[in-house]
C-alpha positions in Angstrom: 0.0 0.0 0.0 1.6 3.3 -1.1 0.8 6.9 -0.4 0.3 8.9 -3.6 -0.7 12.5 -4.3 -3.0 13.8 -7.1 -1.2 17.2 -7.0 2.3 16.6 -5.6 3.5 20.1 -6.7 1.3 21.6 -3.9 3.7 20.0 -1.3 6.2 22.7 -2.2 4.1 25.0 0.1 5.0 22.9 3.2 7.7 25.5 4.1 4.8 27.7 5.3 4.5 25.3 8.3 7.6 27.0 9.6 5.9 30.4 9.9 4.5 29.8 13.4 8.0 29.3 14.7 8.8 32.8 13.6 5.8 34.6 14.9 2.3 33.7 16.3 -0.7 35.9 15.6 -1.2 36.6 19.3 -1.0 39.9 21.2 2.4 40.4 22.9 3.6 42.9 25.5 7.2 43.6 26.3 8.1 43.6 30.0 9.9 46.6 31.6 12.7 44.3 32.7 13.2 40.6 32.2 14.5 40.2 35.7 11.0 41.2 36.9 9.5 38.1 35.3 9.4 35.0 37.4 10.2 31.6 35.7 7.0 30.3 34.1 7.5 26.8 32.6 3.8 26.5 31.8 3.8 29.5 29.6 6.9 28.1 27.7 5.1 24.8 27.2 1.9 26.4 26.0 3.9 28.6 23.6 5.6 25.6 22.1 2.3 23.7 22.0 0.5 26.5 20.1 3.4 26.9 17.7 3.4 23.1 17.0 -0.4 23.1 16.5 -0.3 26.0 14.1 2.6 24.4 12.2 0.7 21.0 12.0 -2.5 22.8 10.9 -0.7 24.4 8.0 1.0 21.1 7.0 -2.4 19.3 7.1 -4.0 21.9 4.9 -1.2 21.6 2.4 -1.5 17.8 2.4 -5.3 18.1 1.9 -4.8 20.4 -1.1 -2.3 17.9 -2.6 -5.1 15.2 -2.5 -3.3 12.3 -0.8 -4.6 8.8 -1.3 -3.6 5.2 -0.7 -3.2 3.5 -4.1 -5.5 0.6 -5.2 -4.2 -2.9 -4.4 -5.1 -6.5 -4.8 -4.9 -8.9 -1.9 -5.2 -12.6 -1.9 -7.6 -14.3 0.4 -8.5 -17.9 1.3 -12.1 -18.9 2.1 -14.5 -21.7 1.4 -16.6 -21.5 -1.7 -16.4 -21.9 -5.5 -16.4 -20.2 -8.9 -20.0 -20.6 -10.0 -21.5 -19.7 -13.3 -25.3 -19.5 -13.2 -26.5 -20.5 -16.7 -30.1 -19.5 -17.0 -32.6 -20.7 -19.7 -34.5 -17.8 -21.2 -36.8 -19.7 -23.5 -40.4 -18.7 -23.7 -41.6 -21.7 -21.6 -39.7 -20.4 -18.6 -42.4 -17.6 -18.4 -45.0 -20.3 -17.5 -45.7 -21.9 -14.2 -44.7 -25.5 -13.3 -48.3 -26.4 -14.3 -47.5 -25.3 -17.8 -49.8 -22.3 -18.0 -49.4 -18.5 -17.8 -49.2 -17.2 -14.2 -52.6 -16.2 -12.8 -53.2 -14.3 -9.6 -50.3 -14.7 -7.2 -48.7 -17.5 -9.1 -45.0 -17.4 -10.0 -43.5 -18.4 -13.3 -40.6 -20.7 -13.3 -38.2 -17.9 -14.1 -39.6 -15.8 -11.3 -39.2 -18.7 -8.8 -35.6 -19.3 -10.0 -34.8 -15.6 -9.7 -36.1 -15.4 -6.1 -34.2 -18.4 -4.9 -31.0 -17.6 -6.8 -31.0 -14.1 -5.3 -31.1 -15.6 -1.8 -28.4 -18.2 -2.8 -26.1 -15.4 -4.0 -26.6 -13.4 -0.8 -25.7 -16.4 1.4 -22.5 -17.4 -0.5 -20.2 -14.8 0.9 -16.9 -15.9 -0.6 -18.0 -17.3 -4.0 -17.3 -15.7 -7.4 -20.4 -15.6 -9.5 -20.9 -15.3 -13.2 -24.2 -15.2 -15.0 -25.0 -16.5 -18.6 -28.5 -16.5 -20.1 -29.4 -18.3 -23.3 -32.3 -19.1 -25.6 -31.6 -19.0 -29.3 -28.2 -17.4 -28.6 -26.2 -17.1 -25.4 -25.5 -13.8 -23.6 -22.6 -13.2 -21.3 -24.4 -11.1 -18.7 -21.9 -10.8 -15.8 -18.3 -12.2 -15.7 -17.0 -14.1 -12.7 -16.5 -11.6 -9.9 -17.4 -11.0 -6.2 -19.8 -8.2 -7.1 -23.0 -9.4 -5.5 -25.0 -6.4 -6.7 -24.2 -7.1 -10.3 -24.9 -10.8 -10.0 -28.3 -10.2 -8.4 -29.2 -7.6 -11.0 -28.3 -10.1 -13.7 -30.5 -12.8 -12.2 -33.3 -10.2 -11.9 -32.9 -9.4 -15.6 -33.3 -13.1 -16.4 -36.9 -12.9 -15.3 -37.8 -10.8 -18.4 -39.7 -12.5 -21.3 -37.6 -14.8 -23.3 -37.6 -16.4 -26.8 -38.8 -19.7 -28.0 -35.7 -21.8 -28.7 -33.5 -23.6 -26.1 -29.9 -23.7 -27.3 -28.3 -25.5 -24.3 -24.9 -26.2 -26.0 -24.2 -22.6 -26.8 -25.1 -21.6 -23.3 -22.7 -24.1 -21.9 -19.9 -23.0 -24.2 -20.4 -19.4 -23.0 -20.4 -20.5 -19.4 -17.2 -22.6 -19.8 -15.5 -19.6 -21.4 -15.7 -17.8 -18.1 -12.9 -20.1 -16.8 -10.6 -19.5 -19.7 -8.2 -16.9 -18.2 -8.6 -17.9 -14.6 -6.2 -20.1 -12.6 -7.7 -23.1 -11.0 -7.6 -21.8 -7.4 -11.0 -23.2 -6.4 -13.7 -25.6 -7.4 -15.5 -24.7 -10.6 -19.1 -25.4 -11.3 -21.8 -24.6 -13.8 -25.3 -24.4 -12.5 -27.6 -25.0 -15.4 -31.3 -24.1 -14.8 -33.6 -25.0 -17.7 -37.0 -26.4 -18.3 -36.1 -28.1 -21.6 -33.4 -29.1 -23.9 -32.5 -29.5 -27.6 -30.6 -32.1 -29.5 -26.9 -31.5 -29.4 -25.0 -32.4 -32.6 -22.0 -34.7 -32.6 -19.4 -31.9 -33.1 -20.8 -29.8 -30.3 -20.9 -32.8 -28.0 -17.2 -33.5 -28.6 -16.3 -29.9 -28.0 -18.2 -29.8 -24.8 -16.5 -33.0 -23.5 -13.1 -31.4 -24.3 -13.9 -28.1 -22.7 -15.3 -29.7 -19.5 -12.2 -31.8 -19.2 -9.9 -28.9 -19.9 -11.4 -26.6 -17.2 -12.3 -29.5 -14.8 -15.7 -27.9 -14.1 -18.5 -29.8 -12.4 -22.0 -29.5 -13.7 -25.3 -29.2 -11.9 -28.5 -29.4 -13.9 -31.7 -28.3 -12.3 -34.4 -29.4 -14.7 -37.6 -27.5 -14.1 -40.0 -30.1 -15.1 -43.4 -29.0 -16.3 -46.4 -31.1 -15.1 -47.0 -33.9 -17.6 -43.7 -33.7 -19.4 -41.2 -36.5 -19.5 -38.5 -36.6 -16.8 -34.8 -37.1 -17.1 -34.9 -40.7 -15.9 -38.0 -42.0 -17.7 -37.9 -44.4 -20.6 -40.7 -44.2 -23.1 -43.2 -47.0 -23.4 -42.7 -47.0 -27.1 -39.1 -47.8 -28.1 -39.7 -45.7 -31.3 -39.8 -42.6 -29.1 -36.5 -43.4 -27.4 -34.4 -40.9 -29.3 -32.9 -37.4 -28.9 -35.6 -35.7 -31.0 -38.5 -37.1 -29.1 -36.9 -36.9 -25.6 -34.2 -34.3 -25.8 -34.0 -33.8 -22.0 -33.4 -37.5 -21.3 -30.7 -37.7 -24.0 -29.1 -34.5 -22.8 -28.9 -36.1 -19.3 -27.3 -39.2 -20.8 -24.8 -37.1 -22.6 -23.9 -35.2 -19.4 -23.1 -38.5 -17.8 -20.4 -39.1 -20.4 -18.5 -35.8 -19.6 -16.2 -37.5 -17.1 -16.6 -34.6 -14.7 -18.8 -34.5 -11.6 -22.4 -34.2 -12.8 -25.5 -33.9 -10.5 -29.0 -33.7 -12.0 -32.1 -32.5 -10.2 -35.7 -32.7 -11.2 -37.8 -29.9 -9.8 -41.5 -29.9 -10.6 -42.4 -27.3 -7.9 -40.8 -24.3 -6.1 -40.1 -26.4 -3.0 -38.1 -28.9 -5.1 -36.2 -26.1 -6.8 -35.3 -24.6 -3.4 -34.1 -28.0 -2.2 -31.9 -28.5 -5.2 -30.3 -25.0 -4.7 -29.8 -25.8 -1.0 -28.1 -29.1 -1.9 -25.7 -27.2 -4.3 -25.0 -24.7 -1.5 -24.0 -27.6 0.8 -21.8 -29.4 -1.8 -19.8 -26.4 -3.1 -17.8 -25.5 0.1 -14.2 -26.4 -0.8 -11.2 -24.1 -0.1 -11.2 -21.1 -2.4 -8.3 -18.8 -3.1 -9.4 -15.5 -4.6 -8.1 -12.0 -5.2 -9.9 -9.0 -3.7 -9.5 -5.6 -5.3 -9.3 -2.8 -2.8 -10.0 0.6 -4.5 -7.9 3.7 -3.8 -8.7 5.5 -0.5 -8.8 9.3 -0.5 -7.1 10.7 2.6 -7.7 14.4 2.0 -10.8 14.4 4.2 -8.7 13.2 7.1 -6.1 15.9 6.5 -8.8 18.6 6.5 -10.3 17.2 9.7 -7.0 17.3 11.5 -6.4 20.9 10.2 -9.8 21.9 11.5 -9.2 20.6 15.0 -5.8 22.3 15.2 -7.2 25.6 14.0 -10.0 25.4 16.5 -7.3 25.0 19.2 -5.6 28.1 17.9 -8.9 30.0 17.8 -9.7 29.0 21.4 -6.2 30.2 22.5 -6.9 33.5 20.8 -10.3 33.9 22.6 -8.7 33.1 26.0 -5.9 35.6 25.3 -8.3 38.4 24.6 -10.2 37.7 27.8 -7.1 37.8 29.9 -5.9 41.1 28.3 -9.3 42.6 28.8 
């Protein structure tokens, strides 16, 4: 941490702090003869104290005008947490309730429920770094990995706005994985995918995802917001002809995630309580040691300098008032 000045040239005026040692702005009276004055150590001490206070007051004013500040710095801290990228589905179906209809009365849509619970989740994870990605037809990098809780909550709030029709999970995951590209592996990495549907992933995209997950060693949590009556992740169709990626994209996406060779945990949530339980489970699992850098902004010290000068000037003013009363 270093002391820096915005206007260092002003410090040339520090010589003015020597003026009180030449003369004080107090009334003086010359005695008729020095031998008539008794020794008065208290007066000597008060004189030195007032000169020192005046000198320090001038120096503090000069320092304040020079705008001193402590330079910004980055410190490394160790805590328990993770680097988490919240990857949020913004397809049109997320604006419906778990019952598969438009919200009525006090009902919450799936996106609103996810927003409420994720906002609480972010507030409780004190040492995590959060990033937010939203996706529908195309992915959007909303907030990069950082410890800025305000930005992360605002990004999650924005995800509750109306979405588009298509669910491009692969592109959303590619965007989420890119958040780890230029970061050292100082903590566990995890992608939290929240979606109520899926789409077929082509062979090339599947191979690229396997390679990226292996490269960044990122675990994956999929919270599947299941709409009432829709097939689940673990169900096999009664008719074998329907057992394919086009007819059951969620089931086949789940099977693909199992081949990633990284920690993968799926959750099926068909109501707000199940979603809350899934998020609580992730909160419990992701508590490994985390090394992170905290940026401390510059700290302006001019206010302290002015405050010190004000106190010292008040001391001089009080001395001046008392002097006048004694003379009177």
